Steps between C-alpha positions, in 0.01 A plus 500: 500500500410853613158381616665219695735746672214735587292215645799375700569844642132546585492164679817588693354834610176337610691241703710772663184678606338196661455516879764340718436188706431727797236690304341171392481371855132589548410321175684189617319508834164526323551146373414371846131459593533639852674812374237555229228462761677747731528753218135465404387543859748756635630719218193726489483562877876556517483748214230693685696487826808647333292770329341600831846545652644673191760230437583394142368158401638249428777558757852555372661453840364313799608465863373248756538553874414244768443550873495170686352606834224709339437224242494753219636488146513835323522556126644830379529625141721771358331824398691652210338841550610524865817288464413308819331176595135518598310246707265296285346262753556317827429128513446290810746214550267223608754294695860522622748257650797530731578808705640847450851481363672393179516155348837346576463130414275253325212375711493788750149601374616861472381742236818677380573861585706731285522638148410269214349495152263283298703239312235246392145492370307175542168499313439134592571523872357258754373821661322635192760758388830583666786749487839378619741726686878465477550353846770435606651831397862599557439611860320173581791297363742685727287495816307175460598139561738403222364231271165484679328826407205354313335670205167529314343789686193628317220750514209280404131418519331274749527543875775265618866577554833369619700818452310637200255791468145379416241760402217272374418405141284809459777747578789319334315544170539876533859507626614240247348683202646832614843338533469341155422837344788674678744231387362520148566876510864442583503484881694175515568498875193616690619593854349322799588643843399280794498649850412352841267796557475867407843619612415846627649626827202381705513141376878491527459595865253217544737253335780606734270437795392162364861391434682675788805274515545406136701746295512278190141554380494860621812590303360319196173695523689828548671423171166426328359822646741706291343364182152531649558867592643575157181398327273653763663841458541510122260239354801398294704182525863513609771300334658251738793265525614252765839517673711208619320494834161459330396858577290691248655827379282757327565772245305740283484361143444851359849605610674231298 
C-alpha cells in the first residue's frame, strides 16, 4: 500500500511538472513536414543571426511591423538584457494590393492597417506556411461595413495577394519558425502593427498633401502615429484599447 501511494504521488508530481499546451506548441508544429523542413533549413542561420545581434534565442517575445508603401515586414525580438525590442531582420513584401488606407469591407483588396496579433498558425497553407492576424479587430468592427468586413488575412508565402502580406516561401519559413518558438515560450498573442508607411513627421506631411481634402484617413493615420511614435521612442510596445468611436487609446503597461 505504501509503495502504491508513493508511486501515485510521484506520478502526480511528474504530471504537474509537464509543459503546458503552449510550451508543447513547437513539438506539435514539428509534426508537419513543411515546418520540419523550415526548422532544418532555417534554425541554424536564425540562431547565428540572433547571436550576432546579441538577442537571446529562441525568442521569448516577438513583434512584427509592416509598412505597406515601403513593402517591408520587420521582425523584432525582445532582448532581456536591455529590456527592449531589437530589430532582427527586414523582409521584402513581394506584392501588395489595394491602396493606402485601412480595410473597411470584404472585397476592397485592402491590406488592413492598425494594431493586431497573430491568432492562427497554418502549417498546411495553400501558400506554403501562413500566420493569421486577428482582422477584423475591435476598431475595424466599429469603423468598417457592418456584416461585410471579410476575414482571413495572413502573412504567408508565395507572391500573390488580395489583402494579405506575402513574403515568399523562402522568408515565411523564417518568420513562421520564429513565431512558433515565441508562442511555445508563452507569447500567445504576437503583436502585428500594420502601417500605411513609416509615420514620421515627413511622411505624415506627404500624406496630408496626397489627401488634401479627406480628413478621414488623415485622422486615422494620426491616431496610428501615436502608437508608431511610442515604439520608435522607447522600443517598447504600448498597451492599447479602442473607444466607442473606434479610436485607439494608448497607455504604458508598466504603470499598471
